[in-house]
C-alpha positions, 0 to 999 in steps of 0.5 A: 828696343829701338836703337839708332846710331847717327854718324857722318857729321864734322866740320865743313866749310861754307858751301861744302857737303856732308852725308849723314848716316843713321843705322837702325835696329830693334824694329822693322826698319823697312816698314818705318817712316823716318825723320831727321831733326836738328837742334842748333845751340840754344835752340829747340828741336827742328824737323828737317826731313821725312821719308816713307817706308820705300823712299818714294815719298819725301818731305822737307822743311823749307830751309832744306828744300833743294839742299838736303836729300833724305834717302834710305837703304832698307837692305842695310837698315840705314837712313841718310841725309845728304847735306849740300851747299851748307851754311853757318845756319846749318850748324847743329846736332842732327838726329834721326827719329823713329816714333819720337825715339832718337839717337845720340845725334851727330854734330855738324859744324859749318865754319870757315 
């Protein structure tokens, strides 16, 4: 059974940074194409970034380019999302995703 556990969210001021983590189990993580999504209050699920199995190929939604960085550590079965230069529009619950299975999410709130 696929199991994903996100962490690292919190309250941060505009311009600040956070590093999100997602620990994966129940599948061969080192072979997996992984994604991050987010969902802001009252809005639909929004793709953020993707990474291939070895981390050499990454893709970002336009709002994430230059501010967010997706990475992975296959030895630790862990996916990361570094969030920099955050603004209020980044307030959302962030989810890691494997084949449309997601964890419980981690809340990111950007506010002064």
